[in-house]
MARFIFI-461242 format. One record per residue (C-alpha): residue number from 1; residue in one letter; x, y, z. Coordinates in steps of 0.5 Angstrom, whole numbers, plus 2048, in hexadecimal, padded with zeros to 3 digits. Layout:
BEGIN
NODE;n;res;X;Y;Z
NODE;NUM;A;X;Y;Z .
...
***
This chain:
BEGIN
NODE;n;res;X;Y;Z
NODE;1;M;832;81F;844 .
NODE;2;S;82D;81E;83F .
NODE;3;E;828;818;83F .
NODE;4;I;827;815;83A .
NODE;5;T;821;811;839 .
NODE;6;A;81E;80C;833 .
NODE;7;P;819;811;831 .
NODE;8;Q;81F;816;82F .
NODE;9;V;823;812;82B .
NODE;10;K;81E;80E;828 .
NODE;11;D;81C;813;825 .
NODE;12;R;821;813;81E .
NODE;13;P;81D;810;818 .
NODE;14;R;821;809;815 .
NODE;15;E;824;80A;80F .
NODE;16;T;821;804;80A .
NODE;17;S;823;802;803 .
NODE;18;F;823;7FD;7FE .
NODE;19;A;821;7F6;801 .
NODE;20;E;824;7F1;7FC .
NODE;21;A;82C;7F0;7FB .
NODE;22;V;82D;7F0;7F3 .
NODE;23;G;82F;7E8;7F2 .
NODE;24;R;828;7E6;7F3 .
NODE;25;A;822;7E5;7ED .
NODE;26;W;81F;7EC;7EC .
NODE;27;Y;818;7E7;7EE .
NODE;28;Q;81B;7E5;7F4 .
NODE;29;T;81B;7EB;7F6 .
NODE;30;R;817;7EE;7FC .
NODE;31;Y;817;7F5;7F8 .
NODE;32;F;815;7F2;7F2 .
NODE;33;W;80F;7EF;7F4 .
NODE;34;R;80E;7F6;7F8 .
NODE;35;V;80E;7FB;7F2 .
NODE;36;S;809;7F6;7EF .
NODE;37;L;805;7F3;7F4 .
NODE;38;T;803;7FC;7F5 .
NODE;39;L;803;7FE;7ED .
NODE;40;F;7FE;7F8;7ED .
NODE;41;V;7FA;7FA;7F3 .
NODE;42;I;7FA;801;7F0 .
NODE;43;G;7F8;7FF;7E9 .
NODE;44;T;7F2;7FA;7EC .
NODE;45;A;7F0;800;7F0 .
NODE;46;V;7F0;804;7E9 .
NODE;47;L;7EC;7FF;7E6 .
NODE;48;L;7E7;7FE;7EC .
NODE;49;A;7E5;806;7ED .
NODE;50;G;7E6;807;7E5 .
NODE;51;W;7E0;800;7E4 .
NODE;52;F;7DD;803;7EB .
NODE;53;M;7DC;80A;7E8 .
NODE;54;W;7D9;806;7E1 .
NODE;55;H;7D4;803;7E5 .
NODE;56;Q;7D2;809;7E8 .
NODE;57;A;7D1;80C;7E1 .
NODE;58;E;7CE;805;7DE .
NODE;59;A;7CA;804;7E4 .
NODE;60;T;7C6;80B;7E4 .
NODE;61;R;7C6;80A;7DC .
NODE;62;R;7C3;804;7DD .
NODE;63;D;7BE;806;7E3 .
NODE;64;N;7BC;80D;7DE .
NODE;65;A;7BA;807;7D9 .
NODE;66;T;7B6;803;7DD .
NODE;67;T;7B2;809;7E0 .
NODE;68;R;7B0;80B;7DA .
NODE;69;Q;7AE;804;7D8 .
NODE;70;L;7AA;804;7DE .
NODE;71;I;7A7;80A;7DD .
NODE;72;V;7A4;808;7D6 .
NODE;73;D;7A3;801;7D8 .
NODE;74;S;79F;804;7DD .
NODE;75;E;79B;809;7D9 .
NODE;76;A;79A;803;7D3 .
NODE;77;Q;796;7FF;7DA .
NODE;78;T;792;806;7DC .
NODE;79;T;78F;807;7D4 .
NODE;80;S;78E;800;7D3 .
NODE;81;L;789;800;7DA .
NODE;82;L;786;807;7D8 .
NODE;83;R;785;804;7D0 .
NODE;84;W;781;7FF;7D4 .
NODE;85;Y;77D;803;7D8 .
NODE;86;E;77C;808;7D2 .
NODE;87;T;77A;802;7CE .
NODE;88;A;775;7FF;7D2 .
NODE;89;I;772;806;7D4 .
NODE;90;Q;770;808;7CD .
NODE;91;S;76D;800;7CC .
NODE;92;V;769;801;7D2 .
NODE;93;K;766;809;7D0 .
NODE;94;L;764;806;7CA .
NODE;95;S;762;800;7CC .
NODE;96;A;75D;804;7D1 .
NODE;97;M;759;808;7CB .
NODE;98;H;759;800;7C6 .
NODE;99;P;752;800;7C4 .
NODE;100;S;752;7F8;7C7 .
NODE;101;V;754;7FA;7CE .
NODE;102;R;74F;801;7CE .
NODE;103;G;74A;7FB;7CC .
NODE;104;F;74C;7F5;7D1 .
NODE;105;R;746;7F5;7D5 .
NODE;106;E;741;7F5;7CD .
NODE;107;N;746;7F0;7CA .
NODE;108;P;74A;7ED;7CF .
NODE;109;A;74D;7E8;7C9 .
NODE;110;A;750;7EE;7C6 .
NODE;111;A;754;7F0;7CB .
NODE;112;R;757;7E9;7CC .
NODE;113;D;759;7E8;7C5 .
NODE;114;Y;75C;7F0;7C6 .
NODE;115;F;760;7ED;7CD .
NODE;116;K;762;7E6;7CA .
NODE;117;Q;764;7EA;7C4 .
NODE;118;L;768;7EF;7C8 .
NODE;119;S;76C;7EA;7CB .
NODE;120;S;76E;7E7;7C5 .
NODE;121;V;770;7ED;7C2 .
NODE;122;I;773;7F0;7CA .
NODE;123;K;776;7EA;7CD .
NODE;124;R;779;7EF;7D3 .
NODE;125;F;771;7EF;7D5 .
NODE;126;S;771;7EA;7DA .
NODE;127;Q;76A;7EB;7DB .
NODE;128;I;765;7EF;7D8 .
NODE;129;R;75E;7F1;7DD .
NODE;130;I;758;7F5;7DD .
NODE;131;L;756;7F7;7E4 .
NODE;132;S;750;7F9;7E6 .
NODE;133;P;74E;800;7EA .
NODE;134;D;74F;7FC;7F1 .
NODE;135;G;755;7F8;7F0 .
NODE;136;M;752;7F1;7ED .
NODE;137;E;755;7EE;7E7 .
NODE;138;M;750;7EE;7E1 .
NODE;139;M;755;7EB;7DB .
NODE;140;R;75C;7E9;7DC .
NODE;141;V;760;7E6;7D6 .
NODE;142;D;767;7E3;7D9 .
NODE;143;S;76D;7E2;7D5 .
NODE;144;R;772;7DD;7D8 .
NODE;145;N;779;7D9;7D5 .
NODE;146;G;776;7DC;7CD .
NODE;147;R;76F;7D8;7CE .
NODE;148;V;769;7DD;7CE .
NODE;149;F;762;7DB;7D2 .
NODE;150;V;75D;7DE;7D5 .
NODE;151;V;75C;7DD;7DC .
NODE;152;P;755;7DB;7DE .
NODE;153;Q;750;7DF;7E3 .
NODE;154;G;750;7DA;7EA .
NODE;155;Q;757;7DC;7EA .
NODE;156;Y;756;7E4;7EA .
NODE;157;Q;75A;7E7;7F0 .
NODE;158;N;757;7EE;7F2 .
NODE;159;K;75D;7F3;7F3 .
NODE;160;A;75A;7F7;7F7 .
NODE;161;G;75D;7FA;7FD .
NODE;162;R;765;7F8;7F8 .
NODE;163;Y;768;7FF;7F9 .
NODE;164;Y;768;7FF;7F1 .
NODE;165;F;762;7FF;7F0 .
NODE;166;E;760;803;7F6 .
NODE;167;A;765;808;7F3 .
NODE;168;A;761;807;7EB .
NODE;169;R;75A;80A;7EF .
NODE;170;Q;75D;811;7F0 .
NODE;171;L;75E;811;7E7 .
NODE;172;G;75B;815;7E3 .
NODE;173;P;759;814;7DC .
NODE;174;G;75F;813;7D8 .
NODE;175;Q;764;813;7DE .
NODE;176;V;769;80D;7DF .
NODE;177;Y;76A;80A;7E5 .
NODE;178;I;772;806;7E6 .
NODE;179;S;773;801;7EC .
NODE;180;R;77A;801;7EF .
NODE;181;L;77E;7FB;7ED .
NODE;182;D;77D;7F4;7F1 .
NODE;183;L;77B;7ED;7F0 .
NODE;184;N;774;7EB;7EE .
NODE;185;V;76F;7E8;7F3 .
NODE;186;E;76A;7E3;7F2 .
NODE;187;H;764;7E1;7F6 .
NODE;188;G;768;7E5;7FC .
NODE;189;R;76F;7E1;7FC .
NODE;190;I;775;7E3;7F7 .
NODE;191;E;775;7E0;7F0 .
NODE;192;I;77A;7DA;7F0 .
NODE;193;P;77E;7DA;7EC .
NODE;194;I;77F;7E1;7ED .
NODE;195;R;77C;7E6;7E8 .
NODE;196;P;77F;7ED;7E9 .
NODE;197;T;779;7F2;7E7 .
NODE;198;S;777;7F9;7E5 .
NODE;199;R;770;7FA;7E5 .
NODE;200;L;76D;7FF;7E0 .
NODE;201;I;766;802;7E1 .
NODE;202;T;761;806;7DE .
NODE;203;P;759;808;7DE .
NODE;204;I;755;806;7D9 .
NODE;205;M;750;80B;7D7 .
NODE;206;S;749;80A;7D4 .
NODE;207;D;746;80E;7CD .
NODE;208;R;742;813;7D3 .
NODE;209;N;74A;813;7D7 .
NODE;210;E;748;80E;7DC .
NODE;211;L;74C;80A;7DF .
NODE;212;I;74B;803;7DE .
NODE;213;G;751;800;7E0 .
NODE;214;Y;759;800;7E0 .
NODE;215;F;75D;7FD;7DB .
NODE;216;A;763;7FA;7DF .
NODE;217;I;769;7F7;7DD .
NODE;218;N;76F;7F3;7E0 .
NODE;219;L;776;7F4;7DD .
NODE;220;D;77A;7EE;7DD .
NODE;221;M;780;7F2;7DF .
NODE;222;A;785;7EB;7DF .
NODE;223;E;787;7ED;7D8 .
NODE;224;G;788;7F3;7D9 .
NODE;225;L;78D;7F2;7E0 .
NODE;226;A;791;7EC;7DC .
NODE;227;G;796;7F1;7DA .
NODE;228;F;799;7F2;7E2 .
NODE;229;A;79A;7E9;7E2 .
NODE;230;Q;7A2;7E8;7E3 .
NODE;231;D;7A6;7E6;7DE .
NODE;232;P;7AB;7E2;7E0 .
NODE;233;A;7B0;7E5;7DA .
NODE;234;S;7B0;7EC;7DC .
NODE;235;A;7B3;7F0;7E1 .
NODE;236;V;7AC;7F5;7E1 .
NODE;237;S;7A6;7F4;7E6 .
NODE;238;R;79F;7F7;7E6 .
NODE;239;A;79B;7F8;7EB .
NODE;240;L;794;7FA;7EC .
NODE;241;L;790;7FE;7F3 .
NODE;242;N;78C;801;7F5 .
NODE;243;R;78B;808;7F9 .
NODE;244;D;78C;804;800 .
NODE;245;G;792;800;7FE .
NODE;246;Y;78E;7F9;7FC .
NODE;247;W;791;7F6;7F6 .
NODE;248;L;78C;7F4;7F0 .
NODE;249;A;791;7F1;7EC .
NODE;250;G;798;7EF;7EB .
NODE;251;L;799;7EA;7F1 .
NODE;252;A;797;7E3;7F2 .
NODE;253;D;790;7E3;7F3 .
NODE;254;E;791;7E2;7FC .
NODE;255;F;794;7EA;7FC .
NODE;256;L;78D;7EC;7F7 .
NODE;257;W;787;7EE;7F9 .
NODE;258;G;789;7F0;800 .
NODE;259;F;782;7F2;801 .
NODE;260;M;77D;7EF;7FE .
NODE;261;R;781;7E9;804 .
NODE;262;N;780;7EE;80A .
NODE;263;E;788;7EE;80A .
NODE;264;E;78E;7F2;80B .
NODE;265;T;791;7F1;805 .
NODE;266;T;794;7F7;803 .
NODE;267;L;79A;7FB;801 .
NODE;268;A;799;800;806 .
NODE;269;A;79A;7F9;80B .
NODE;270;Q;79F;7F7;808 .
NODE;271;D;7A4;7FD;807 .
NODE;272;P;7A1;803;80A .
NODE;273;E;7A7;808;807 .
NODE;274;L;7A6;805;800 .
NODE;275;W;79F;806;801 .
NODE;276;D;79F;80E;802 .
NODE;277;Q;7A4;80E;7FC .
NODE;278;I;79F;80C;7F7 .
NODE;279;R;798;80E;7FB .
NODE;280;N;79B;816;7FA .
NODE;281;T;79C;816;7F3 .
NODE;282;N;798;81B;7F1 .
NODE;283;L;798;818;7E8 .
NODE;284;R;79E;814;7E8 .
NODE;285;N;7A5;813;7EB .
NODE;286;S;7AB;810;7EA .
NODE;287;L;7AF;80E;7F1 .
NODE;288;T;7B5;809;7F4 .
NODE;289;Y;7B3;805;7F9 .
NODE;290;D;7B7;7FF;7FC .
NODE;291;G;7BC;7FD;7F5 .
NODE;292;M;7B5;7FD;7F2 .
NODE;293;I;7B2;803;7EC .
NODE;294;Y;7AB;804;7ED .
NODE;295;S;7A6;808;7E8 .
NODE;296;V;7A0;80B;7EB .
NODE;297;V;79A;80E;7E7 .
NODE;298;V;794;80F;7EA .
NODE;299;F;78D;80F;7E6 .
NODE;300;S;786;80F;7E6 .
NODE;301;I;77F;80D;7E2 .
NODE;302;A;77E;815;7E3 .
NODE;303;D;784;816;7DF .
NODE;304;L;77F;813;7D8 .
NODE;305;A;779;818;7DB .
NODE;306;D;77E;81E;7DB .
NODE;307;A;780;81C;7D4 .
NODE;308;S;77A;81A;7D1 .
NODE;309;G;774;81F;7D5 .
NODE;310;Q;771;818;7D6 .
NODE;311;E;76C;818;7DD .
NODE;312;L;76F;814;7E1 .
NODE;313;V;76E;811;7E8 .
NODE;314;L;773;80E;7EB .
NODE;315;P;774;80B;7F2 .
NODE;316;D;778;80E;7F8 .
NODE;317;Q;77F;809;7F7 .
NODE;318;T;780;80B;7EF .
NODE;319;K;788;80C;7EF .
NODE;320;L;78D;808;7EE .
NODE;321;F;793;807;7EE .
NODE;322;V;798;803;7E9 .
NODE;323;V;79E;801;7EB .
NODE;324;S;7A4;7FF;7E6 .
NODE;325;K;7AB;7FC;7EA .
NODE;326;A;7B1;7FA;7E7 .
NODE;327;P;7B8;7F8;7EC .
NODE;328;R;7BD;7FD;7EC .
NODE;329;Y;7C4;7FC;7E7 .
NODE;330;D;7C8;7F8;7EA .
NODE;331;R;7CF;7F7;7E7 .
NODE;332;L;7D2;7F1;7EC .
NODE;333;L;7CC;7EE;7EA .
NODE;334;G;7CC;7EF;7E3 .
NODE;335;L;7D3;7EC;7E2 .
NODE;336;K;7D4;7E8;7DC .
NODE;337;F;7D9;7E3;7DA .
NODE;338;N;7DB;7E7;7D5 .
NODE;339;D;7DB;7EC;7DB .
NODE;340;L;7E0;7E8;7DF .
NODE;341;L;7E4;7E7;7DA .
NODE;342;I;7E6;7EE;7D8 .
NODE;343;L;7E7;7EF;7DF .
NODE;344;S;7EC;7E9;7E0 .
NODE;345;G;7EF;7EB;7DA .
NODE;346;I;7F0;7F3;7DC .
NODE;347;L;7F2;7F0;7E3 .
NODE;348;L;7F8;7EB;7DF .
NODE;349;L;7FB;7F1;7DB .
NODE;350;I;7FB;7F6;7E1 .
NODE;351;A;7FF;7F0;7E5 .
NODE;352;A;803;7F0;7DF .
NODE;353;V;805;7F7;7DE .
NODE;354;S;806;7F6;7E5 .
NODE;355;A;80B;7F1;7E6 .
NODE;356;L;80E;7F4;7DE .
NODE;357;I;80F;7FB;7E2 .
NODE;358;G;812;7F8;7EA .
NODE;359;Y;817;7F4;7E5 .
NODE;360;F;819;7FA;7E2 .
NODE;361;V;819;7FD;7E8 .
NODE;362;V;81C;7F8;7EB .
NODE;363;R;822;7F8;7E6 .
NODE;364;R;824;7FF;7E7 .
NODE;365;Q;824;7FE;7EE .
NODE;366;Q;829;7F8;7EE .
NODE;367;A;82E;7FD;7E9 .
NODE;368;I;82E;802;7EF .
NODE;369;D;82F;7FE;7F3 .
NODE;370;I;835;7FB;7EF .
NODE;371;Q;837;802;7EF .
NODE;372;H;837;802;7F7 .
NODE;373;R;83B;7FC;7F7 .
NODE;374;I;840;7FE;7F2 .
NODE;375;E;840;806;7F7 .
NODE;376;A;841;801;7FD .
NODE;377;N;847;7FD;7FA .
NODE;378;L;849;804;7FA .
NODE;379;V;848;807;800 .
NODE;380;S;84C;800;801 .
NODE;381;V;852;802;7FD .
NODE;382;Q;852;809;800 .
NODE;383;R;852;806;807 .
NODE;384;M;859;803;805 .
NODE;385;A;85B;80A;804 .
NODE;386;S;859;80B;80A .
NODE;387;L;85C;806;80E .
NODE;388;G;863;808;80A .
NODE;389;R;862;80F;80D .
NODE;390;I;860;80C;814 .
NODE;391;V;867;808;813 .
NODE;392;A;86C;80F;811 .
NODE;393;G;868;812;818 .
NODE;394;V;868;80B;81B .
NODE;395;A;871;80C;819 .
NODE;396;H;871;813;81B .
NODE;397;E;86D;812;822 .
NODE;398;M;873;80D;822 .
NODE;399;R;879;810;820 .
NODE;400;T;879;815;827 .
NODE;401;P;878;810;82D .
NODE;402;L;87D;80B;829 .
NODE;403;G;882;811;828 .
NODE;404;N;883;813;82F .
NODE;405;A;883;80C;831 .
NODE;406;L;888;80B;82D .
NODE;407;T;88C;811;830 .
NODE;408;V;88B;810;836 .
NODE;409;S;88D;809;836 .
NODE;410;T;894;80C;832 .
NODE;411;T;895;811;838 .
NODE;412;I;895;80A;83D .
NODE;413;I;899;806;839 .
NODE;414;H;89F;80C;839 .
NODE;415;D;89D;80C;840 .
NODE;416;L;89E;806;841 .
NODE;417;D;8A4;806;83E .
NODE;418;D;8A7;80B;842 .
NODE;419;I;8A5;807;849 .
NODE;420;M;8A9;801;846 .
NODE;421;V;8AF;805;845 .
NODE;422;K;8AF;809;84B .
NODE;423;F;8AD;801;84E .
NODE;424;A;8B4;7FF;84A .
NODE;425;K;8B8;805;84D .
NODE;426;D;8B6;804;854 .
NODE;427;N;8B4;7FD;856 .
NODE;428;G;8B1;800;85D .
NODE;429;H;8AD;805;859 .
NODE;430;H;8A5;805;85C .
NODE;431;L;8A0;807;857 .
NODE;432;E;89C;80F;85A .
NODE;433;Q;896;80F;85A .
NODE;434;D;894;814;856 .
NODE;435;E;898;80F;850 .
NODE;436;I;892;80A;851 .
NODE;437;D;88D;80F;852 .
NODE;438;H;88F;811;84B .
NODE;439;I;890;80A;848 .
NODE;440;L;888;809;84B .
NODE;441;R;885;810;848 .
NODE;442;G;888;80E;841 .
NODE;443;V;885;807;841 .
NODE;444;R;87E;809;844 .
NODE;445;I;87E;80E;83E .
NODE;446;I;880;808;83A .
NODE;447;Q;87B;805;83D .
NODE;448;R;875;809;83C .
NODE;449;N;877;80A;835 .
NODE;450;I;877;803;833 .
NODE;451;E;870;803;836 .
NODE;452;R;86E;809;832 .
NODE;453;T;870;805;82C .
NODE;454;S;86D;7FF;82D .
NODE;455;A;866;801;82F .
NODE;456;L;867;806;828 .
NODE;457;V;869;7FF;824 .
NODE;458;W;863;7FB;828 .
NODE;459;N;85E;800;827 .
NODE;460;F;861;800;81F .
NODE;461;R;85F;7F9;81F .
NODE;462;E;858;7FA;822 .
NODE;463;T;856;7FF;81C .
NODE;464;A;858;7FB;816 .
NODE;465;T;858;7F4;819 .
NODE;466;D;854;7EE;816 .
NODE;467;Q;84D;7EF;819 .
NODE;468;S;84B;7E8;817 .
NODE;469;N;84E;7E6;81C .
NODE;470;H;848;7E7;821 .
NODE;471;I;843;7E1;821 .
NODE;472;R;83C;7E2;820 .
NODE;473;R;837;7E0;825 .
NODE;474;K;831;7E1;829 .
NODE;475;F;831;7E4;82F .
NODE;476;D;82E;7E9;834 .
NODE;477;L;82F;7F0;833 .
NODE;478;V;82D;7F2;83A .
NODE;479;K;831;7EC;83D .
NODE;480;V;837;7EF;83A .
NODE;481;T;836;7F5;83B .
NODE;482;R;835;7F4;843 .
NODE;483;N;83B;7EF;844 .
NODE;484;L;840;7F4;841 .
NODE;485;I;83C;7F9;847 .
NODE;486;G;83E;7F4;84C .
NODE;487;T;844;7F3;849 .
NODE;488;L;846;7FB;84A .
NODE;489;E;843;7FE;84F .
NODE;490;T;847;7FB;855 .
NODE;491;Q;84E;7FE;851 .
NODE;492;L;84A;804;84E .
NODE;493;G;847;806;855 .
NODE;494;K;84E;807;858 .
NODE;495;K;84F;80C;853 .
NODE;496;G;849;810;855 .
NODE;497;V;845;80D;84F .
NODE;498;T;83D;809;850 .
NODE;499;L;83B;806;84B .
NODE;500;S;833;804;849 .
NODE;501;V;82F;800;844 .
NODE;502;T;828;800;842 .
NODE;503;G;824;7FC;83E .
NODE;504;P;81F;7F7;83B .
NODE;505;A;81F;7F0;83F .
NODE;506;T;822;7EC;838 .
NODE;507;A;825;7F0;833 .
NODE;508;P;826;7E9;82E .
NODE;509;I;82B;7EA;828 .
NODE;510;E;82F;7E6;823 .
NODE;511;S;836;7EA;822 .
NODE;512;F;83E;7EA;825 .
NODE;513;S;83D;7EB;82D .
NODE;514;D;845;7EC;82D .
NODE;515;A;843;7F3;828 .
NODE;516;V;83D;7F5;82C .
NODE;517;D;842;7F4;832 .
NODE;518;Q;848;7F7;830 .
NODE;519;V;844;7FD;82E .
NODE;520;L;840;7FF;833 .
NODE;521;L;847;7FD;838 .
NODE;522;S;84A;802;833 .
NODE;523;L;844;808;834 .
NODE;524;I;845;807;83C .
NODE;525;T;84D;807;83C .
NODE;526;N;84C;80E;837 .
NODE;527;A;848;811;83C .
NODE;528;V;84C;810;842 .
NODE;529;Q;852;811;83F .
NODE;530;H;84F;818;83C .
NODE;531;A;848;81B;83F .
NODE;532;F;848;81B;846 .
NODE;533;V;850;81F;846 .
NODE;534;G;851;824;84C .
NODE;535;R;84C;820;850 .
NODE;536;E;84C;81B;855 .
NODE;537;T;845;818;854 .
NODE;538;G;842;815;84D .
NODE;539;R;83B;811;84B .
NODE;540;I;83B;80E;845 .
NODE;541;D;835;80A;842 .
NODE;542;L;832;805;83D .
NODE;543;L;82C;805;83A .
NODE;544;V;829;7FF;835 .
NODE;545;V;823;800;832 .
NODE;546;D;81F;7FB;82D .
NODE;547;Y;81F;800;827 .
NODE;548;D;81A;7FD;822 .
NODE;549;E;81A;7F6;81F .
NODE;550;Q;821;7F5;81C .
NODE;551;F;825;7FA;821 .
NODE;552;Y;827;7FC;829 .
NODE;553;Q;82A;801;82B .
NODE;554;V;82F;803;831 .
NODE;555;V;831;80A;833 .
NODE;556;V;836;80B;838 .
NODE;557;S;837;810;83A .
NODE;558;D;83A;815;83F .
NODE;559;D;83A;81B;845 .
NODE;560;G;841;81E;842 .
NODE;561;V;843;823;83F .
NODE;562;G;840;823;838 .
NODE;563;I;843;824;831 .
NODE;564;D;843;82A;82D .
NODE;565;P;83E;82A;827 .
NODE;566;K;843;82B;823 .
NODE;567;D;848;825;824 .
NODE;568;H;843;820;824 .
NODE;569;Q;844;81F;81D .
NODE;570;R;84B;81E;81E .
NODE;571;V;84A;81A;825 .
NODE;572;F;849;813;820 .
NODE;573;E;851;815;81D .
NODE;574;P;856;811;81D .
NODE;575;F;85D;815;821 .
NODE;576;W;858;81A;823 .
NODE;577;T;857;81B;82A .
NODE;578;S;856;822;82F .
NODE;579;D;85A;820;835 .
NODE;580;L;861;820;836 .
NODE;581;P;865;81B;831 .
NODE;582;D;866;816;838 .
NODE;583;R;85E;816;839 .
NODE;584;G;85E;812;833 .
NODE;585;T;85F;810;82C .
NODE;586;G;859;812;829 .
NODE;587;L;857;80B;826 .
NODE;588;G;852;809;82B .
NODE;589;L;84C;80D;827 .
NODE;590;A;84E;80A;821 .
NODE;591;I;850;803;823 .
NODE;592;V;848;804;825 .
NODE;593;S;845;807;81F .
NODE;594;N;848;801;81B .
NODE;595;I;847;7FC;81E .
NODE;596;V;83E;7FE;820 .
NODE;597;V;83E;7FF;819 .
NODE;598;G;842;7FB;815 .
NODE;599;V;842;7F5;819 .
NODE;600;L;83B;7F6;81C .
NODE;601;G;837;7F8;817 .
NODE;602;G;835;7FF;81B .
NODE;603;E;837;806;81C .
NODE;604;I;839;80A;822 .
NODE;605;T;837;812;823 .
NODE;606;L;839;817;828 .
NODE;607;Q;834;81C;82C .
NODE;608;S;838;821;830 .
NODE;609;E;838;827;833 .
NODE;610;P;83D;82B;837 .
NODE;611;G;83D;82B;83F .
NODE;612;L;837;825;83E .
NODE;613;G;83A;81F;83B .
NODE;614;S;83A;81B;837 .
NODE;615;S;836;815;833 .
NODE;616;F;839;810;82E .
NODE;617;L;833;80D;82B .
NODE;618;V;835;806;827 .
NODE;619;M;830;803;823 .
NODE;620;I;830;7FA;823 .
NODE;621;P;82D;7F6;81E .
NODE;622;K;829;7F1;822 .
NODE;623;A;82B;7EC;81C .
NODE;624;A;833;7EE;81A .
NODE;625;P;835;7EF;812 .
NODE;626;I;839;7E8;80F .
NODE;627;R;83F;7EA;80C .
NODE;628;D;83F;7E9;804 .
NODE;629;A;844;7E3;802 .
NODE;630;L;847;7E7;7FC .
NODE;631;N;847;7EE;7FE .
NODE;632;P;849;7EE;807 .
NODE;633;Y;847;7F5;806 .
NODE;634;I;83F;7F4;804 .
NODE;635;V;83B;7F1;809 .
NODE;636;T;834;7EE;80A .
NODE;637;D;82F;7F1;80E .
NODE;638;E;82B;7EB;80E .
NODE;639;S;824;7EE;811 .
NODE;640;Q;825;7F3;80B .
NODE;641;T;828;7EE;806 .
NODE;642;R;82C;7F4;803 .
NODE;643;P;833;7F5;802 .
NODE;644;V;836;7FA;806 .
NODE;645;A;83D;7FD;806 .
NODE;646;L;842;7FE;80C .
NODE;647;G;841;804;80F .
NODE;648;Q;83B;805;80A .
NODE;649;G;835;801;80F .
NODE;650;R;830;806;812 .
NODE;651;S;831;80E;810 .
NODE;652;K;836;810;816 .
NODE;653;Q;835;816;819 .
NODE;654;T;83B;818;81D .
NODE;655;G;839;820;820 .
***
């Protein structure tokens, strides 16, 4: 016997089909919502994909435009600073050669008047001074808040030791020293409010080309750095950094000029990775970092010397970085009300189109389903025609046993008439044993033929009976199966047949228990009658499998002689049998098939090989179908909510 296990009988896919009955409104069907939602999801996915691609293209375009804007902005700031210095350099060189400056010792008043006039004209000069060769201030005019005033001699300071004066002492005639950009310091303290300052110094030579002092100005850079101030209305921000990463402009005051206060408020300390990319820039560069676009321009006052050929002396820290930045384009953050309105409108349009397509699909499917119902009714008509053929077959089958019974009964009547004649002639006549045996044989023949006819009538009634007599209820399939085995095992054990049942602990089902019991009993009886021909022992196994959410599978297998594959298609046909007529009527499996398909709403298939036993696989719904009151040949599958014709339930495999 070939062993049947759950994996072997669960590998066949279960058929699925349209899930809604024709009589339901189109918007109440799950099929409509499934189609509509699927189309809506697909349409929404396409919309989002298109929007994403457009967003990427728009982001690239906007980011490129932002980069160009930042480059222009950085170049503009750089040019402004260079022009600020360029004007100051020319003024310093010309002032140092002015007669009143060169003759400041002979005519100090003329020199002071010239300084006041120069401060009034060039307001960016916050201080104009003459320093002695040893660093002491000899003359000074300050400009503050639009006022020009001469500093009294008692307030003069000695600048000897300051880095810019020590650098100026190395100058030759005509050379100009430009200090680094820092804050103005008065009497050793940073002036408050702070005044960003750069100092320009050049030697003052006498007519005999002797050094008589130094002409020095303080270039007020507050106005020059004003372009780096934050504009709340603009997304672009700018900053000026020296080569050590200290901020000189563009941030709040507490973050600026850290090197003047001995504080490590540098970009290098705050964000080393960004600072590395900035300081490695040679002339200009654009980069993207942490959701921001940066434009970096590197410049030095030495660029003016290279451009004009002027003799400039510069401090070590002349390299400055102009950094402009703006956020990258983000469409999500940039969505406006109109954008949301357009997106909502498109989504509503997709939903409407999806619902419209779903409506037409459901209508078409319902039309197909109506066609299926018509075909099912046609099948029922064909079944009635088949029933007529069955009736003809039954009549043919019953003619022989009834003819035999009639012939034998007539013979018995004639024999009894002869005996009665003998009794009339001879009152002492006794019945001979052979006469009694002859009558008994005739009676037994009549009995067998009548019993055969009765079996034919009973089987025919079972085949064509009204299945609505079955009662639908909730029960345990495993319990029903075990009860059946318990009833039969003693009786069949006397015939050498062993029964067993395997299955889960429970198998709750709502179906027709009497129909299930009849199917299993018929399959067991069929195996007992036909599977063990010529054998004294045999084995019949029942396996209950929880197939899926909707079906149980019951396998009735034996280790008998098996069935030839060429006969698999015929075993469920009425009146077909491979045995002698006295071993069956040929209606047993036809009745089983009719009950499984027509009553239980399942299917039955056969697996068998000669010499390897047979297995009948019965698929039983966990919720049996309910008969349509208008059409007894149509049943409704509750779990699938679809019309199923009797005999047209699950796809039937008989091979």
